[in-house]
N, C-alpha and C positions, 0 to 999 in steps of 0.2 A: 640288560646291561652286560658288558663284558666283565666277568668276575676275575678272570686271570687268563694269561696267554703265555705260550712258550714257543720259541722259534729256534731252529737249528739249521745249519747248512747241510744240504744233502749231496752226497757224492759217492763214488765207488763204482763197482761193476754194474752191468745192466741187471743182473740177478738181484743184487742188493737193492738197487733203486726200485726194481719191480716189487720186492718184498715190502719195502717201506710204503709204497703206494697202495699195495693190496691191504696191508693192515690198517692204513689210514682210511681206506674206503669202508672197511668193516665197522670201524668205530664212529665214522662220520655220521652225525645226526642222532647218536644214542642219547636217550633221555633217562636220567635217574630221578625218581621221585624222592621226596623227603624220606630219610631213613634207609634208603637202599644203599647197597655196597657194590661198587664197581670192581670187577676182577678182570685183569687183562686176559688171562688164560680162559676164563669163562666167557668172555666176549669175543675174542679173536679166534679161540679154538685151537685145535692141534694144527701145527703147520705141516702140511703134506703136499707132495707134488700133485696129487689128485685135486687139491683145492687151489692150485695155481702158484704155490710157493716154489721158489727156485733155490738151487744151491748157491751159496755166497759166503764170503768170509764171516766167521763167527768166532768168539772167544770161548774156548773150552779148556778148562783146567790150565789156564795160563798160556795157552797156545792159540794161534790163529789157524783154524781149519775150515774147509768148506762144509757147510751144513745147510740142509733144507731150512729156509726161513732166515738165513743170516741177514742181519741188518735191522730186524724188527725192534731191537732194543732202542733204536732212535725214536720210534713212536712212543715206546714205554717211557723213555726219558722225558719227552715233551709232555706226556700226560702227567707224570709225576710233578714236574715243575709247574704246569698250569694248575694242578690241584693245590700245590703249596702256595702259589701266588693268589689263589682264590680263598685261602684260609681254611680249606677243607681238611678233614682228619685223614691222615695216612695210616692205614691199618697194617700194610705189609709192603716192604720195599727192601731190595738188596742191591747194593752197588756192584759194579764189575770189580774184579780182583785188582785191576790197575787203572790208573788215570787215563782218561780219554780226552786228549787236548781239544778235539773238535767240538766237544760239548761245553768247554769252559767258557765262562763269561756270559752264558745264556741262561743261567739259572742256579738253583741250589746244588744239584749234583745229578748223577746219572742213575738209571734204574735198569737192571738186567732182568730178563725173563727167559724162561725155558719151559717146555712142556714136561711135566706138570708143576715143577717147582724149579726155581723160585717164581713167584707171582708178584704182580703189583696190584694192590687193593687200596681203594680210598672209599670213605663213607660220605654220603650226602647228609651232613648234619644240619642243613639249613631247613627252614620251614616250607620251602618251595622247591620246585624241580631245578635240575641243572642239565643243560643241553651241552653236549660235547660236539665240536666240529673239528675236523682234521683235513687239512689241504696240503698237497704236495705240488710244488711248482718245479721247474727245471733246476732251481737253485736252493729252495728252502722247504722245510716242513714247518707248518704252523698248526698248533693245537690250541683251541680256544674253549673256555668254559663260559657259558651264558646263563643268566638267571636274574633274580632280583636281589640287588645288593641289600645287605642287612646291617651295614655299619662295621663290618670286620675290616681290620687293617692288617697288613703284613709288613714287617720290617726285616730286611735281609742285611746281614753284616758278614762280610767275608774276612776271615782271619788270614794270617800270614802262613805260608807254606813252611813246614818243618821237615828237615832231612830225615830220611828213613834208611832202611837197609839198602846196601849197594847190590846191584844185580850180580849174579854169579854165572859165569860161562860154564856150560855143560858140554862135554865132548862125548860123542857116541861113535862107535866103530860102524862104518857102512861098507860092507863087502863089495858094493857096486862101484865104489870109488877106486881109482888107481892108487897104488902105494904113495904116500906122502901128499895126496890131494886132499884138500879140505873144502867143505861147502857149508855156508851158514844157512840154517833153515829158519831161525827165529832170532831176532835181535832183542836185546835186553834194555831195561830202563830202570834207573835207580828209584827206589821207593820214596814216598813222601806222604805227609798227612797234613 
């Protein structure tokens, strides 16, 4: 039976898409027996160039920077949502510092991962195994959890957005720019919850 599934649209640089595909290949076909705990970092491992991961945009301390393995949070987000839709227990999950519109309406929320922390962990608290599959097409990432249904049901209800803090512009002096010249390096977004 399909216990739960999550799908998001894949896009971005060739490096980002390559990282998404590589992390999907690593977890595709992973089986967790009853009582076992899945760890994203434990399963996917350290993201390095030697292992085939590429530099791509990643969120680091509220900024977008190129980092080896950028984009892998898309797979983590799909895993988190598939586990939630399956009714499985989430042991560890951290969301990004800010809202990611491309993940909205596809599930509960996002999940960020980095080596060694934060991690994404869920436990197979069913009496039988759970098989994870991950497929990336030209347009989508789909993570599915397979096993024997045991009568669990999941009910999702989305609340209304509430206004949060307004973003603040930060100006830094750059001696490389001509006098009076300005350059935006990072755009802002108002907070909400």
